[in-house]
C-alpha positions as CSV (number, residue, x, y, z in Angstrom):
1,X,0.0,-2.8,66.5
2,X,-3.5,-3.3,67.8
3,X,-4.5,-6.0,70.1
4,X,-8.2,-6.7,71.0
5,X,-9.5,-8.9,73.7
6,X,-11.8,-11.8,72.6
7,X,-15.3,-10.4,71.9
8,X,-14.0,-6.9,71.8
9,X,-15.1,-4.9,68.7
10,X,-13.2,-2.0,67.5
11,X,-15.4,1.2,66.7
12,X,-14.7,2.4,63.2
13,X,-15.1,6.2,62.6
14,X,-15.9,8.1,59.4
15,X,-14.3,11.4,59.0
16,X,-15.9,13.7,56.4
17,X,-14.4,17.1,56.6
18,X,-13.6,19.7,53.8
19,X,-10.4,20.8,55.5
20,X,-7.5,18.4,54.7
21,X,-5.6,19.5,57.7
22,X,-8.5,18.8,60.0
23,X,-8.9,15.3,58.4
24,X,-5.3,14.6,59.1
25,X,-5.3,15.9,62.6
26,X,-8.5,14.2,63.5
27,X,-7.3,10.9,61.9
28,X,-4.0,11.1,63.8
29,X,-5.7,11.8,67.1
30,X,-8.1,8.9,66.6
31,X,-5.3,6.5,65.5
32,X,-3.3,7.4,68.6
33,X,-6.4,6.7,70.7
34,X,-6.9,3.3,69.0
35,X,-9.7,4.2,66.6
36,X,-9.5,3.1,63.0
37,X,-11.1,5.5,60.6
38,X,-12.1,6.2,57.0
39,X,-11.6,9.7,55.7
40,X,-13.1,11.8,52.9
41,X,-13.7,15.3,51.9
42,X,-17.4,14.8,50.8
43,X,-20.7,13.8,52.2
44,X,-21.6,11.4,49.4
45,X,-18.5,9.3,50.1
46,X,-19.0,9.5,53.9
47,X,-22.6,8.1,53.3
48,X,-21.0,5.2,51.4
49,X,-18.3,4.7,54.1
50,X,-21.1,4.7,56.7
51,X,-22.5,1.4,55.2
52,X,-19.2,-0.3,56.0
53,X,-19.6,-3.0,58.7
54,X,-18.3,-1.7,62.1
55,X,-18.8,1.9,61.6
56,X,-19.9,3.4,65.0
57,X,-19.7,7.1,64.4
58,X,-19.6,9.7,61.6
59,X,-17.7,13.1,62.1
60,X,-18.4,15.8,59.6
61,X,-18.3,19.6,59.1
62,X,-21.0,21.8,57.9
63,X,-19.0,22.5,54.7
64,X,-18.0,19.0,53.6
65,X,-18.2,18.8,49.8
66,X,-21.5,17.5,48.3
67,X,-23.8,19.2,50.7
68,X,-22.0,19.1,54.1
69,X,-23.5,18.0,57.3
70,X,-27.0,19.1,56.5
71,X,-27.2,16.7,53.5
72,X,-25.2,13.8,55.2
73,X,-27.4,14.1,58.3
74,X,-30.6,13.7,56.2
75,X,-29.1,11.0,54.0
76,X,-28.0,8.9,57.1
77,X,-31.3,9.4,59.0
78,X,-33.3,8.2,55.8
79,X,-31.0,5.3,55.0
80,X,-33.0,2.0,54.7
81,X,-30.4,0.1,56.9
82,X,-31.1,0.7,60.6
83,X,-27.4,0.3,61.5
84,X,-26.7,3.4,59.1
85,X,-29.9,5.3,60.1
86,X,-29.0,5.2,63.8
87,X,-25.3,6.0,63.6
88,X,-24.3,8.9,65.9
89,X,-23.1,12.0,64.1
90,X,-20.7,14.6,65.4
91,X,-20.4,17.9,63.6
92,X,-16.9,19.4,64.1
93,X,-16.7,22.7,62.2
94,X,-15.3,26.2,62.3
95,X,-18.2,28.5,61.7
96,X,-21.8,27.9,62.4
97,X,-24.8,30.0,63.4
98,X,-27.5,29.2,65.8
99,X,-29.8,28.4,62.9
100,X,-27.1,26.0,61.4
101,X,-26.9,24.3,64.8
102,X,-30.7,24.1,65.1
103,X,-31.1,22.7,61.6
104,X,-28.5,20.0,62.0
105,X,-29.7,18.9,65.3
106,X,-33.5,18.9,64.2
107,X,-32.4,16.8,61.2
108,X,-30.8,14.2,63.6
109,X,-27.3,15.4,64.3
110,X,-26.2,14.3,67.8
111,X,-23.5,16.8,68.9
112,X,-21.5,19.8,67.6
113,X,-18.1,20.9,68.5
114,X,-16.7,24.2,67.3
115,X,-13.1,24.1,65.9
116,X,-10.5,24.3,67.2
117,X,-11.7,22.2,70.1
118,X,-8.6,20.5,71.6
119,X,-8.1,17.1,70.0
120,X,-8.3,15.4,73.4
121,X,-11.8,16.8,73.8
122,X,-12.8,15.5,70.3
123,X,-11.4,12.0,71.2
124,X,-13.4,12.1,74.5
125,X,-16.6,13.0,72.6
126,X,-15.8,10.1,70.2
127,X,-15.3,7.8,73.2
128,X,-18.8,8.9,74.5
129,X,-20.5,8.5,71.2
130,X,-18.8,5.5,69.6
131,X,-17.6,3.6,72.7
132,X,-14.2,2.9,73.9
133,X,-11.4,1.8,71.6
134,X,-9.9,-1.7,72.4
135,X,-6.6,-2.0,74.1
136,X,-3.7,-0.8,72.0
137,X,-0.1,-2.2,72.6
138,X,3.0,-1.3,70.8
């Protein structure tokens, strides 16, 4: 059960990853750390999820369906809503080249982690980018 202090907000994370196992692992790690999340395999749905009030971070991979990180980064950075346009974006992916990295970062990506980064490392990066999760009590 989640308990928040008065005035405390819960950062909501969007996961857009082509690998169902990665989505499940990321979601479980985020939930254990106190972060609620929305999960999808495609960039279009992730963009729609990014418009949900309270979203604080988007995690994607280069190969998410419907264009992957490059299309999602461009869609987020061109969104008319400032809250969506300014969302931090973490790319968590298996394979990328230097040009992939440069392209995503030039388009407005904020950080890239190569899989399989340990899940505590990913959660630490989420905490830095989205803010701390509220207190969680069982």
